[in-house]
N, C-alpha and C positions, 0 to 999 in steps of 0.2 A: 155354646158359642159356635157360630158357623161363619166361615169366611167365603165369600164368592171369589172365584178365580179372577185374578186381575187381568185387565185388558192392556195394561201398560207393558212396556218392553222390559222393565227392570223390577227385580224383587227388592223388598225392603222399603225403607223410607229415607228421605233426606233430612228428617228431623231426628235429633238425638234425645228428644223428650221421651221418657218412659211411657209405654202404652199399657192399656188395661190388661191385656193378656199376660204381660210380664208379671204383674202383681198376683193375678189369679194362679198362674202356673208356679210362681215362687212359693205360694202357700201350699200347693200340692207337694212340691219338692221338700218343703219343711216337714210336712206331716209324714212323708215317706221316710225321711231321715230319722225322725223321732221314733217311728215304729220299728225301724230296722236296727237301732242301736241295742246292743246286747250287754246287759249287766252280768258280768262274770263273777264278781266278788263284792261283798258288802258287809264286812265285819263290823260288829257293834253298831250296825245301822248308821254308818257314817253318812251315807247319802239317804235322802237329799239334804243339801245344805240350805240354811236359812238365807233368804235374800238379804243382800247387804253384807254378807260375810266377807272378811278380809282374806284374800287369796294370794299365795306366793306362786306365781305361774311361771313354769319353766318348760323347756323342751323344744325340739325343732318344729313340731307341728302347732305350737301355740299361736304364733303370728303368721306362720307360713303353712297353714293347714292344707293338706293335700286333698283337694276336692274330688279328684279322679285320676285314673292312670293316663299314661301317655300313648301316642300313636292314634289310630283311628277311633279309639274310645274317648278322645278328648272332645270338649265342647267349648266354643268361644262365647261364653256368657258375658253379660254386661258387667257384673260384679259378683264376687264371692265373699262371703262373710267368714272371717277366721274365727277360731275358738276364742282368741283374745277379744275380738270385737264383740262376739256374741255374749261372752260373760260380762263384759263391761256394760254393754247395752242393757243387760238384764239386771243391773244394779249391784253386781259384785264389785268390791273394791280391790283393784289389782295393785298389789304393793311392790311389784317388781318391774316397773316401767323401765328402769335403767337397764336391767338385764335384757329385756326385750328389744330395746333400742340398740344395744351393742350386738345382739344377735342379728338384727336386720342388716347392720353394716357388714358383719362377717358373711352372712348369706349372700348379699349382693356381690361381694368379692369372689366367692366361690362359684357363683353362677357365671360370672365373666370368664373365670378360668376354664370352666366347663365348655362354654361357648367357643373359646379359642382352641381348645383341644379338639373339638369336633370339626371346626373349620380347617384346622391343620390336617386332619385326616382326609378331607376332601381334596386338598392340594396334592395328595399322593395318588389320586385316581379313584378313591372310594366315593361312590355316589352319596349324596347328602343323607338320604333316608337311611341307608345302611349305617353310615357313621353315627347318625342320631339314635337309631333304635338299638344299636349295640353298645351304646355308651350312656347308661343311665346316670342321672344326676344323684350323687350321694350327698344328702343334706349334711351340713356341719352340725356337730353336737352342740356347740354354743360356748359362751364364756363361763368363767368360774361361778359357782353358786355362792350366794351370800344369805345371811339370816335377816329376816324382817319380821315384824309383828304380824302374824297371820293366824287365822283360825284353822287353815289347812293348806297344804301345798298340792298343786296340780302339776303333773309332769306329762307332757304330750309327746309320745314316741311316734315319729312319722316314718313311713316307708312308701316308696313309689316303685312302679314297674310298668312295663308296657310291651307293645308289639315289637316282635323281632328278636327278643332275647329273654331267656329264662332267668329266674332269680338264682341266687347262690346260697348254699348252706355254709355261709361264711359270716364272720363278724362284719357288722355294718349292713347286713341284709337280713337273713333269717335270724341271726344272732345279734345281740347288742355289740356295738363296737366297744373297744376298750375305753374310749373317751365317753361314750354314753353311759357305760356302767359306772365310771368314776363319778360322773355328774349325778346320776340317779342315787348312787350310794351316799354322796354328799348331801343330797336333798333329804334322804332318810336319816342321816346323822343329825341334821339340823331341825327337822320337823317331825313331830310325833304322829301326825295324821297325814297320809299321802294318798292321793287319788291318781291312778295311772290311767291315761287315755291312750288307746291303741288306734292311731290314725294310719291304718294299713289296710290295703285291699285284700290281704290274705293272711294266712296263719304266720305267726312269729313265735320264736322260742320264748317261753315264760319261766324257765327254770330258775331264773334269778329271783323270782318272787319269794321262793323258799328261804333265801338268804337275807331278804329285806322285809321283816315283819311289819315295818311301819306302813307298807303298802296295804291299806285296809280295804280299798275299793278299786275295782278294775272295770272299765267300760270299753268294750270293743265298738268304737265309733266308725270303723271302716273308713271309706272315702265317701263322705256324706253329701257331695254336691255343693251347689252354690249357697244353700241355706244351712250348711252344716254347723256353723258356729252358733246360730240361733237355736238349732235343734239340740245341740249339746247342752246349751245353757238351760233350755226348757227341762231337760232330763235331770241335770244336776240340781236345779232349783226345786224340782218336784212338781212343776206345772204339769209335766207329763210323767207318768210312771212307765219305766221301760217295759216293753213287751216283745222285743226282738228275741229270736231264737237262732242258735247257730245252725248253719246249713252244711257245716263241715265238722269233722272230728279233730279236736286239738289234742294231739298226743303229748305224752310227757317228754318224749325225745323225738327228734327228727328221724333217728334210726329206727323208731318203732313202726314207721310206715313200711308196708311190705315191699315197695319198689324203691326205697331210699337209696340203695347202693347202685342201682342201675339206671335211674331216671336221667334222661337227657345227657348232660355232660358229665355226670357223676362217675361214670365208668369209662370215660374217654371215647365213647362210641356214640356219635350223633347221627350216624347213617342208618342204624337199625335200632328200633325201640321194641323190645320184646315184652309183651304184656303178660309176664309169667305169673302175676298175681291172679289172672283170670277174672272171675266175677267178684273176687274179694277186694273190692275198692271201698275205701272209707270205712263207715261203720259196719259194713258187711264183713270186713276183715276183723276189726276189733271186737265186735260182738260175737262173732262165730268162734274165734280163737280165744275168747275171754282174756283179752289183753287190757289191763287197766289204762285209762286215759285221763288227761287233766280235765278236759271239758268235753262231754259227749255230744253226739249229734242231737239236735233239737233242744239243747240246753239253753237256759236264759232265766235270770232272776227278775223279780218285780219288787216294787215297794209294797204292793198289796200281797195278800196270801189267798190262794184259791183252793177250793175242793172240787174234785172232778169225780162224778159218780155216774156209772153206766146205768141207764134206766131200762133200756130195751134193745134187744138184738132180733132182727127179723130177716128171713131169707125169702126169696121169691123164685118162681119156676124158671125165670130167665137168668138166674145166677146172681142177681143183685143182692147184696147184703146191706142192710140199713142198720146203723148203730146210733141210738139216741142217747145223748149224754147231758147231764145237768151240771152246770158250772156255777159255783157260788163264790162271791168275793167275801171272804171271812175277815177282811181287814176292818178295823174300826176308824181308820183315818184316811186311807188312800183309795182312790178310784183307779181302775186300770183294766187292761184287756188281758185275756189269756188265750193261749194256743192249745187246742186239743189235738193230739197226734194219735193215729191208729196204726199199729204195726201188726203184722201177721207172721207167726212162726210157721215154718214149713216142715213137713214130715220127712223122716228118713225113708229112702227108697232106692231105686236103681240109679237115679240121677242125684249126684251130690249137690246140696243146696246150701245157701247161706242160712243162718239160724232164723233171722227175722228180716222183714223188709217193710218200708213205709208204704201204706196202701190208701190212706186218706188223712185229711187234716181239716181243721176249721178254726177260725179265730172269732172270738166273741166281740160284741160291741163293748164300749166302755161301761163297766159295771161299777156302780157306786157301792160303798160299804154296805154289806148285807144283801145286795141285789143278786138275783139268780137269773141265768139264761139257759134255755134248752137249745142245744145244737144237734143237728143231724149230719152224719157222715155216711157216704155210700161208696161201695166199690163193687166191681164185678169179677167174674171168674177169671177173666183175662189177666187181671192184676196178680193172680196167684200162680200163673203158669210158669214153667221152666222150659227152655228149648232143648229138645232131645236131638242132638246132631246125628245120631244113628238112624233116626227116622225122618229127619228134617220136619219136625212137628213141634207144636206148642202143646205141652202135656200138663195135666193136673193129676198128679199121682194120688193114689188112695192113701188114707191116713188121717191124722188129726191136725187141723190147722188152728192154731191158737190165736185168738184175737186179744191184743194188748192195747190198753188205752192209758194215756197219761199226758203230761206236759213236756216230756222228753223221752228219748229211747230208754235211758237208764231208769227213769221213774215210772215207766209204764207198767201196768199190772195186768195179769191174765184175767179176762172178763168173760170169755166164752170160747167154745170149741165148735168148729165146723167139722162134722164127720163126713168124710168122702169115702163111700163104701167101695167104689171101684174106679179104676183109672178112667180119665176122660181126655180124649184128644180134641182140643178146641180148634186147631187149625193145622193144615198140612201145607208145606211150602216147598219151593225149590231151594237148593243150596245157593248161597251167595258168598263172594269173596273168600274162596277156599285158601287154606294155608298151603304154602309151598314147601314147608319144612316141618320137622318135628318140633313141637313146643312143649317143654316141660312146665305144666301149670301147677300152681300151689294147690295143695289138697289137704283137707282136714283128716287127721288120723281117724280111722274107722271106729276105734274104741271110744274116742272122745265124742264123736257124733252119737254113738249108741247111748253113752251115759247121759249126755245132755237131753236126749229125747226121752229116755226113761225117767229122768227127773221131772220132765214136763208131764209125762203121763201120770206120775205119782201125785202131782199137784192138781189133777183134774177132778178129783172126787167132789169137791164143793163148787165146781164151776159148771154152769149150764151148758148142755150139749145141744147142737142143732144139726139135724140131718141136712146135708148139702147134696141134694140129688140133681144132677145135671143131665139126666137122660133126655130131657126135652130139648136140649141144645143140639143143633145140627153142627157137624164138623165143617168148618170153612175150608174150601179148596180153592185156592187162588188161581186165576187165569193169567197166564203170562204172555198171551198173544195180544199185546197192547195195541189199541187202535184209537186214533184221534176221532172225536165225534164230528159229524158234519154240521157245523153251526155257522154263525155269521163270520167268525174269525177264519174258519176254513174257507169260506166262500171268498173273503177278501184276499186271503193268501193265494188262492188258486189263480188270481188275476195278476200276481206280481211276477216280474221277470226274474231270471236267474241272478242277474246282477243285483237287483233289489233284495232278493233273498239273502245273498251273501253279505250285503251291507247291513241288513237288519240283524244278522246273526252275530255280529260283533259290535262292540261299542264304537262310537263315532270318533275316529282319530282327528277329524277336522274340527272338533269342538274345543281344541286347545288343551285337551286333557293329556295327550301323549301317554307316557307310561308312568306318570306321577301316581303315587299311592294315596288315593282318598282325598284330594283337595284341589281338583283341577277342572271341575265342571265350569262351563262358561255361561250357560243360560242362567244358572243359579250359582253365582261365584262361591267357590269353596266347596261345592258339592263334589261327590266322589266321581261323577261322570254322567254320561247320558248316551242314549241310543240314537241311531241315525234317523233323520227326518226325510229320508229319500222317498218314502211312500205317504207323505203327508197329504198329497192330493187324493189319495185313495182311502183316507180316513185313518191312517196309522200315525198317531201322535208320538213324538219322541218321549222317552221315559227319562226322568231325572232321578238320580239316585244319590242319597246322602248318608254319610257314615255316622256312627256314634251310638253305641248301646246306652249311653247315659243322656241322650238328647240328640238333637240335630247338630251335626258338625259342619257349619258353614263359615265363610269368612265373616268376621265381625263387621267389617266395612270393606267397601271397594269403590273404585273411581270410574266414572263414566266421562269420557271425553269424545267430542264430535259424534255423539250418539252411539258410541261403542264402549263396552266394558273393557277396561285395561287389565290385561292378564298380569299375574304376579307369579314369581317363582314359588316352588313348594315351601322353601324355608320361610317365606313371608306369611304362609297360611297357618303355621303352627306356633304354639307358645306365644300367641299374640304378637307375632312379628319379631320376637326377641333375637332371632338369628339373622334378620335381614338388615343389611347396612347400605342398601342401594338408595337411589334418589327417590324423593317423595314424588308421587304422581300428581299431575295437575288435572283438575276437572271437578265435576260434581261428586260429592261423597254420599254414598248410600249406606245405610246401617241395617244389619240383620242380627238382631239380638235374640239368641236362642237360650232356652232354659237348660242349665246343667243340673240334671237330676242325680241322685245318688247312683253309685256304680251298681252293676248287676247283683253282686253278692249281697250288698246291703238291702237292695230291693227284695231279694228272696228271703232275707232274714226277717222281713215283716210277716211272712207266712199269711199275707192278707191279699187274697185274689181280687177282692173288690177295690182295694186301694191301688193295686197294680193296674187294674182297668182304668182307673182315674188317671194314672200316669200316662198310660197308653193313649187315652183320649186327648190329653194335653199335647202329647207329641203329635198326634194326628191333626190337631188344630194348627200347630206350627207348620206342619207339612202343607196344609192348605194355604196358609198365609204366604209361605215362601215357595209354593208351587213345586213341591217335591212329590214324586210318585211313589218311590220305594225307599224305605228306611232300611239300611243295612244292619239290622238288629231284629230280634234279640240274639245275642251270643249265648249259646247254650251247651258248650262243650263241658264235659265232666271234669271236676277237680280231682284228677287222678293222683296228683302229687302236689303238695303245697308250693313247690317251686315253679310251677308253670307261670311264665311271665304275664299271661293274660287272664289268670284266674279271676281277677277283679271284675272283668267283663262278664264272666259266666256266673251261674247261679249256685251250683252245689256239687257235692260229690254223689248226690242221689239223682237218678234219672227221672223218677216219678215227680219229685218236687220241681226239678228243672222244667219238665214238660208242662206241668200245671201253671207255673209262673209265666212261662213263655206264652201259653195259651191265653192267660188273662191279659197280658200285654198286647197280644195280637187282636183280641176282641176290642180293646180300647182304641187302638190305632185304626182298625178297619171299620169302625163306626162311621168313618169319613169316606164317602164314595171317592174312588180314584186314588186312595192312599192305602198302602199295604206294607206289611213287614217282610223281611227277608231273613228267615231263620238260618243261623250259621254256627259253626263251619261244619259241613256235612262231609266227612265225619272223622273222628279220632284226631282232631287237631288239639292234642293235649300237651304239646311242647312247642316252644318258639325257636330254640336253637336249631338251625338247619331245617326249618319248618317246610321248605319247598323240596327237600331231598330226603327227609327222614321217612323210613318205611315202618309203619305201625304194624307189627306182627302179632296177630291175636287169633284166637279161636272164633269160629262162627258164633258159638253160644255167647261168648263174652261180648262180641260185637253187637249182637242182637239185644241181649238183656241189659247191657250197661250203656253202650255208646250210641245205639240207634233208638232206644226206648223213648227218650225224651222227645226226639223228632217225631216219632210215631204218634205220641200223644197230641202234640200241638197240631199236626197235620189233620188227624182224625177229628179233633174237636173244633178247629177254627179255619182250616184251609187258608193258611197264609198265602199271600200272592206270590211269594218267591222263596227259593232256597238258594243258599250260596254253598258251593262245594269248597273243600279245604285244599290246601297246598300239598299236603303229604300224600304218600302212597299208603295203601292198605294191602298187605300181603302181596307186595310187588307191583300193584297197579295204582297209578295216580287216581285219587278220588275223582278228579275232574273228568277223567277218561273211563270211569267205571260204569259200565252198563248195569252191573249188578246193583249198584247203589242208586243211580239216577232213574233207572227204568224199573227193574224188578222189585226193589224194595219200596222206593218212594211212590211210584205210580201204580204198579200192579198190586202191591200188598196194602199200602197205606191209603191209596186212592187220591194221591196228590194231583191237583188240577192246574196248578200255576206253572210259572216258568222257573227253570233252574239256571243259575249263572255261575261262572267261575269267580274265584277271588282274583284280585287285581294282579295282572301280569303273570298269571299261572303258566300260560303257554310260552312265556318268554324265558322261563327259568330253567327249563329242562328240555332236551331234544326229544325225549320220549313222552312228552305231554304236549299234544298238538291241538290246534283248533279243530281240525278234521276229526280227531279222536273224540273231542267233546261232542260234536254233532252225532257221531256214531253211538255214543253212550246215551244220548238223550239229554245232554247238558246244553241248553238252548242258546245261551248268550255268553260270548267270550268278552270279558272286560279287562281293561278299559277299552280295548280295541287297538290293533296295530295293522298296518298294511300287510305285514307278514301273516297275520291271522286270515285275512281275506284270501291271500294267495294259497295258504294251506288248504282252505276249503275248496277253492277253485281247482287246484291240482287234484284233490281227492275226487271231485266230481268227474274230472276228465279221465282219470284212470280207473274209475269204478269202485274206489275204496269206500265211498259213501254214495248213496243214491240221492236223486233230487227229492224223492219222497221223504227220506230221512231229514233232509234239510228243510223241506216244506213243513214237516210236522213240528220241528223246532220253532220255526218262525210263526206257525199258527199259534203256538202257546204264548209267544211274545205279543202277537196281535191281540189275542184274547185278553191278556193283561191290560193292554192299552184301552180296550173297550170297557173295562170295569172302572 
């Protein structure tokens, strides 16, 4: 589907009738939700249920299913289907209509109380966005449980989170509230077969399951987008066999996570965040330190059963390793898909390493009972390297690299050994983002490492060995003398005045966007912002930017009066206008219905790059329709701790998986000329409390291997049109003002060719993060744009802090983006 750019002044349509694209994109959203739902438990094969089964449906997410998180990750879709609606439409008989009706009344009352509390905060001088983002809505547990004639009970546990605040390791958030536990216990007392649905964008405590044996099935449905209710019903009824796999480790206890005690607000210090766990994030920690977990990385059950057999391992002179695997559906009844995962164990050497890391994965097509598929997975030598800080180099140490294949980390088995006879230096770099203080990082006891490696060696006798000779590979030596190419963009920029350069380097304050966060564009109402049109006569079009990793975040409708779009306050642009009590605007109403896809974590749980490209393609089609240039997504920060408020937007605790999913999304979006992704937040935006002032203190190795690796993958594979820097500092320097990040890493090492922009109001939040500092760093575009930003650049030019060449280079990259 392709849309021509409209010649009319206004985006959207004056008709409220559904259009063809809505149905098509809704179907993609439904398939994405189905494939990302993870079956965690299924005792006595309780699932799937027969169609027409009688269900006792309870829980906060039953009728008020959380489709996605709050803040910039929200989407104003036409309609979302709740789990209650999905089950009912699928033919299940819901026996607890009375309970659901009573819950609705309780829910509406609590929402009004929440609204009044937030508006009350604004009366004391707190801006609306801060009051909103730091006051998450806690859903009520619901009325008392009662007994009905039912084949099974379904309890939907819902959680929400969002931009501006981290979650809490407290009852009602990470843990069940007392009221929720009472209700769930009552359900288990009254019903022998209970299905628990986890409608949460992130990890929640599940220790209560051990006390409630009636919970025989658990589905992690995440926050599944507008078609979530239908997708859940498809899985529960067996129309679709679940094929999602976890992209995070679910520990037995929150305290099991290595940074549990110090993350964000947990230690009372939100000014400094010391990454003392180093490279041991997620499964890298649990697997290396051999700590038992409830559900491991890559885990997920199916109604079908599969066998995975490695058929062939091949190496090539360029360092590529190809692993061929045969997957067979051994089920007699159910069709389904399987995810094949490949991990590589790393040898003991001078550099301490995690035991295993994900290096490749593949998802099968739907396999009928008895059907088999051959899949191939490849990885290169760079995937196996570790960063040696002492030499500022990417190193492949000598030793045995074990290839593990399976359908999860815990179930993977050793299938082959790569023998590296001598150390190989793959790339030499300059140092970036140096530590300014001593940091005590987590380390594995040497004896533990030795014993683990010896055990691996002892198991190698019956495993094939492959010589992995990398002598033919030249060591990469990066050039850090970055120069812009002389192309059409450079020629256009050379003809712009200094005033035009300054205007183009910041967002357009005259477009009605002010300092609002993510909903104040005027050309496309509800868009995040736009750039100046001061050079339109010289062929430089304004760029329109839209928020939302789960789809485009635009105003669902807007009013045109006397030929002009009527602006609305920020509170009218979120929660479908729930907070806005002002007068209705008069004029012609235009409608912009965008698709609410599942949140980032659920999309990653599909482990299906082809499907993610379809989602990206659908987003690109809507970008064309609504004349959006840059989508402020995907979000790809690492799930360093389960309590990060925006984890739902991001993909995984693993940088490789994050990078591959982001690359697939970018490929889909950028099939559409003039449309591009903005990968964010670059980098270490792993907490929301005090996100603009928090200093992420970490080693260079940890930064490169864990927190930059995903960005490196998506840049090298797809060249996204843009990068957005993060609010936080990294080792004392604001990311937005970091030359090391914006120029040395992104451009000189990764080869990034697009534009880099700030997050919204970054330069307004701290005196030591300036618009001029952004230009100096190679951060091209200051958003959303304020007169103070223009003055900062003008003054820096006058006193020589920045040169006109540095400014012109930044604008050249912006112009180059408009030409695409």
